[in-house]
C-alpha positions in Angstrom: 280.0 109.6 182.7 281.2 108.6 179.3 282.0 112.2 178.4 284.0 112.7 181.6 286.1 109.6 181.1 286.8 110.4 177.5 287.6 114.0 178.3 290.2 112.9 180.9 291.8 110.8 178.2 291.9 113.6 175.7 289.4 111.9 173.4 287.1 114.7 172.1 283.3 114.1 172.3 280.1 116.1 172.1 277.1 115.4 174.3 273.6 115.9 172.8 271.0 116.4 175.6 267.3 116.7 175.0 266.5 118.4 178.3 267.6 121.7 179.8 270.4 121.6 182.3 268.0 122.5 185.1 265.7 119.6 184.2 268.3 116.9 184.2 269.9 118.2 187.4 266.6 118.2 189.3 264.5 115.3 187.9 264.1 112.8 190.8 265.6 109.4 190.0 267.2 106.5 191.7 269.5 106.9 194.7 271.6 103.9 195.6 275.2 103.5 194.5 277.2 100.3 194.9 280.6 100.5 196.6 282.3 99.7 193.3 280.5 102.6 191.5 281.7 105.0 194.1 285.2 103.7 194.0 285.2 104.2 190.2 283.9 107.8 190.5 286.5 108.5 193.2 289.3 107.1 191.1 288.5 109.6 188.3 288.1 112.6 190.7 284.3 112.7 190.3 283.1 111.8 193.8 284.1 114.8 196.0 280.6 116.0 196.8 279.2 112.4 196.9 281.7 111.3 199.5 280.9 114.3 201.8 277.2 114.5 201.4 276.0 110.9 200.9 274.8 108.5 203.5 276.2 105.0 203.7 274.1 101.9 204.3 275.4 98.6 205.6 272.1 96.7 206.2 268.6 96.3 205.0 265.5 95.1 206.7 262.8 92.6 205.8 259.4 92.9 207.4 257.2 89.8 207.4 253.9 89.5 209.2 254.7 92.5 211.4 258.2 91.2 212.4 261.5 92.9 211.4 264.5 90.9 210.3 267.7 92.9 209.7 270.4 91.7 207.3 273.8 93.3 207.6 275.2 92.8 204.1 278.3 94.8 204.7 279.6 92.3 207.3 278.9 89.5 204.8 280.6 91.2 201.9 284.0 92.3 203.2 282.8 95.7 204.3 281.1 96.7 201.0 278.5 99.5 201.4 275.7 101.2 199.6 275.9 105.0 199.2 272.6 106.9 199.2 273.0 109.8 196.8 270.2 110.8 194.4 270.9 110.1 190.7 270.1 113.7 189.8 272.9 114.8 192.1 275.3 112.4 190.4 274.2 114.0 187.1 274.7 117.5 188.5 278.3 116.6 189.6 279.2 115.0 186.2 277.8 117.9 184.2 279.6 120.5 186.3 282.9 118.5 186.0 282.6 118.1 182.3 281.8 121.7 181.6 284.5 122.9 183.9 287.0 120.9 181.9 285.9 122.5 178.7 283.5 119.8 177.6 280.9 120.3 175.0 277.2 119.7 175.8 274.4 120.8 173.5 271.2 121.2 175.6 267.6 121.2 174.3 268.3 119.4 171.1 265.4 117.8 169.1 264.9 115.7 166.0 268.1 113.7 166.4 269.0 111.4 163.5 271.8 108.9 163.1 273.4 108.4 159.7 275.8 105.8 158.2 276.1 103.9 161.4 277.6 100.9 159.7 280.4 103.0 158.0 283.7 104.0 159.6 282.5 107.7 159.7 279.0 107.8 161.0 277.3 111.2 161.7 274.5 112.6 163.8 272.2 115.5 162.9 269.9 117.5 165.2 267.9 120.7 165.6 269.4 123.1 168.1 267.2 125.1 170.5 267.5 128.2 168.1 265.9 126.1 165.4 269.0 125.6 163.2 269.9 122.2 161.9 273.3 120.8 162.6 275.3 117.7 161.6 278.4 116.3 163.2 280.7 113.7 161.7 282.2 111.3 164.2 284.0 108.0 164.7 281.6 106.4 167.3 278.1 107.1 168.7 277.3 106.3 172.3 273.6 105.7 172.8 272.9 106.9 176.3 269.4 108.1 175.7 267.3 105.5 177.5 264.7 102.9 176.4 262.6 105.4 174.5 265.6 107.3 172.9 266.4 107.6 169.2 269.5 105.4 169.2 267.9 102.0 170.1 265.0 102.8 167.7 267.5 103.6 164.9 268.6 100.0 164.8 266.8 98.1 162.1 264.4 95.4 163.2 266.1 92.1 163.5 269.6 93.5 163.6 269.8 92.8 167.3 267.9 90.4 169.6 265.7 91.9 172.3 264.6 90.0 175.3 261.6 91.3 177.3 259.9 90.1 180.4 256.7 91.5 182.1 256.7 90.7 185.8 253.0 90.8 186.2 253.0 93.4 188.9 252.8 97.1 189.2 254.4 99.6 191.6 252.9 102.8 192.9 256.0 105.0 193.3 255.8 107.8 195.8 258.2 110.6 196.5 257.4 112.6 199.7 258.8 115.5 201.6 259.0 113.3 204.7 262.1 112.6 206.7 263.0 108.9 206.6 261.3 106.8 209.3 264.2 104.3 209.2 268.0 104.2 208.9 268.0 101.4 206.4 265.9 100.3 203.4 262.8 98.4 204.3 261.2 95.6 202.2 257.9 94.6 203.7 256.0 91.4 202.6 252.3 91.8 203.4 249.2 89.8 202.4 248.0 92.9 200.5 251.2 93.2 198.6 254.8 94.5 198.9 255.7 97.9 200.4 259.1 99.5 200.3 260.6 102.4 202.2 263.8 103.9 200.6 265.9 106.8 201.8 266.8 109.7 199.5 267.8 112.6 201.8 267.3 113.8 205.4 264.1 115.4 204.3 262.8 113.2 201.3 261.8 109.6 201.2 260.8 107.2 198.4 258.1 104.6 198.9 256.7 101.8 196.8 253.4 100.0 197.0 252.5 96.9 195.0 249.4 97.5 192.9 247.6 95.7 190.0 249.1 96.0 186.6 247.6 98.9 184.7 246.4 100.6 187.9 245.3 104.2 187.6 247.3 106.6 189.8 244.0 108.6 190.3 242.8 105.7 192.4 245.4 106.6 195.0 244.7 109.8 196.8 247.3 110.8 199.4 245.2 109.7 202.3 244.9 106.2 200.9 248.6 106.0 200.1 249.6 106.8 203.7 247.0 104.5 205.1 248.2 101.6 203.0 251.9 102.3 203.7 251.2 102.4 207.4 249.3 99.1 207.2 251.9 97.2 205.1 255.0 98.6 207.0 253.5 98.2 210.5 255.4 96.3 213.2 253.9 94.3 216.0 254.8 95.1 219.6 256.8 98.2 218.5 256.5 101.9 218.9 257.8 102.4 215.3 255.7 104.8 213.3 255.8 106.1 209.7 256.6 109.8 209.2 254.3 111.4 206.6 254.5 114.6 204.6 253.5 116.3 201.3 253.6 113.9 198.4 255.5 115.5 195.5 255.5 112.7 193.0 253.2 109.8 192.4 253.2 107.5 189.4 252.6 103.8 188.5 255.6 101.9 187.3 255.3 99.1 184.8 257.6 96.4 186.2 259.4 95.0 183.2 262.9 93.9 182.2 264.5 94.3 178.8 267.9 93.4 177.3 269.4 94.1 173.9 272.0 91.7 172.5 274.5 92.7 171.3 274.7 96.2 172.9 276.0 97.6 169.6 275.2 98.0 165.9 278.1 99.0 163.7 279.6 102.2 165.2 276.6 102.7 167.5 277.1 101.4 171.1 274.2 101.2 173.5 274.6 102.1 177.2 272.4 102.1 180.3 268.7 102.0 179.7 269.1 102.1 176.0 270.6 98.6 176.3 268.8 97.2 179.3 265.9 97.9 181.6 265.8 96.3 185.0 263.3 96.5 187.9 264.2 98.8 190.8 264.6 95.7 193.0 268.1 95.7 194.3 269.0 99.1 193.0 271.0 98.0 190.0 270.0 100.3 187.2 272.3 103.3 187.7 275.1 101.0 188.7 274.8 99.0 185.5 274.8 102.2 183.5 278.0 103.4 185.2 279.6 100.1 184.5 278.7 100.3 180.8 280.3 103.8 180.7 283.5 102.6 182.2 283.9 99.6 179.9 283.0 101.6 176.8 285.3 104.6 177.6 288.2 102.2 178.4 287.6 100.5 175.0 287.5 103.8 173.2 290.8 104.9 174.8 292.4 101.6 174.0 291.3 102.0 170.4 293.0 105.5 170.1 296.0 104.9 172.2 296.9 101.3 171.3 295.1 100.9 167.9 293.3 98.0 169.5 289.7 97.0 168.7 289.6 94.3 171.4 287.8 96.4 173.9 285.2 97.5 171.4 284.8 94.0 170.1 284.3 92.6 173.6 282.3 95.6 175.0 278.9 93.9 174.7 279.9 90.5 176.1 281.7 92.1 179.1 278.7 94.3 180.0 276.1 91.6 179.4 277.7 89.2 181.9 277.0 91.8 184.6 273.6 92.8 183.1 272.3 89.2 183.1 273.6 88.5 186.6 271.8 91.6 187.8 268.7 90.7 186.0 268.6 87.3 187.6 269.1 88.8 191.1 266.4 91.4 190.5 264.0 88.8 189.3 264.8 86.6 192.4 264.0 89.6 194.6 260.7 90.3 192.8 259.6 86.7 193.4 260.9 86.9 197.0 258.8 89.7 198.4 255.7 90.3 196.2 252.3 88.8 196.6 251.6 86.7 193.6 248.2 86.0 192.1 249.1 82.3 192.2 249.1 81.2 195.8 251.7 78.6 195.1 254.2 81.3 194.0 253.4 83.5 197.0 254.2 80.5 199.3 257.4 79.9 197.5 258.4 83.5 198.1 257.7 83.1 201.8 259.8 80.0 201.9 262.7 81.7 200.2 262.5 84.6 202.6 262.4 82.3 205.5 265.5 80.5 204.2 267.3 83.9 203.7 266.5 84.9 207.3 267.5 81.5 208.9 270.5 80.4 206.7 273.9 82.2 207.1 275.0 80.7 203.8 271.9 82.1 202.0 272.4 85.5 203.7 276.0 85.6 202.6 275.1 84.8 199.0 272.4 87.5 199.1 274.8 90.1 200.5 277.3 89.5 197.7 274.6 89.9 195.0 272.9 92.8 196.7 276.0 95.0 197.0 277.3 94.0 193.6 280.4 92.2 194.9 279.7 88.9 193.1 279.2 90.1 189.6 281.7 89.1 187.0 282.3 90.6 183.6 284.3 93.7 184.7 287.9 94.4 185.4 289.3 93.6 182.0 289.5 97.2 181.1 289.8 98.9 184.5 290.7 102.4 183.4 294.3 101.5 182.6 294.7 103.2 179.3 295.3 106.9 179.7 296.9 109.6 177.5 300.2 111.2 178.3 
């Protein structure tokens, strides 16, 4: 996303990618885009396929003790929608657009090293897939390589502050070749733990099951997975049933949150998972990364077009306002629908959910947060600086 925005403003950049093009375009990832993210992609001519092939969602469903409670968040947020479009398809579109415009991507690079990050002219070196070593002098480095990438690890210990929170729960994440059994996301609160049903495509569904921290995926054969999903998602007095199919991915997620402050070190700027990890609750991860990309690209364009460092100086503070707001909402949702080992906390979650179901004011506040309409910290650099 950063590369496409800079390319459109005639700011040259080079993308270093560890994986092959096929790998990054097919690796299953998240799948929910907020209305604002779609509008941003559309504004820059990057949403053509998304707008024709995605599904839109206006409501979600909470299931409690076998009863379904629908919440139409679109009606409560001035018509804002979620777009269901797998992240790998977003990546595929962005790669195609960037390469078609003449953009430079180096695939299958290894042994990346950052140099002189605190100087005005930092550089990056890497080994190409042919085994040759390369070095590139640049003005800025955008660290978009995730929590385990080299950029965050290149920052000296103590140079930035890192905030980490372990949520004390695990998720068994399941991707199955099974048509969705619902037209909306389902969050089920059950005595045995949370279960979630997410939509990915007309033929593929994502499911989540709450499991103990450190659970071994080998303890969950397919038959047990489907039996547990059917039990936790079941509805009383209903003919609803869960559609099953071949499971194509099964892994245990460590539910944790992590934030780096500030999201920069010298001429290195961190974006997306390199700067912040968030739980999947609420579908915020990809949307936060896209927001980081927009704020950073606008700041870079302003630097070159207007000789202004304001956007770069303010980049971290602008992004972190949205990041922390999303973290708070995600944490609230975790507490809302998960069974807690402390009975008191589980009862609090039940009380919060009951309040959400019964209170129009609580539902309206939830809708604004869920669809991303209430988050501050953006809009100061709304893609206004462009090159003639």
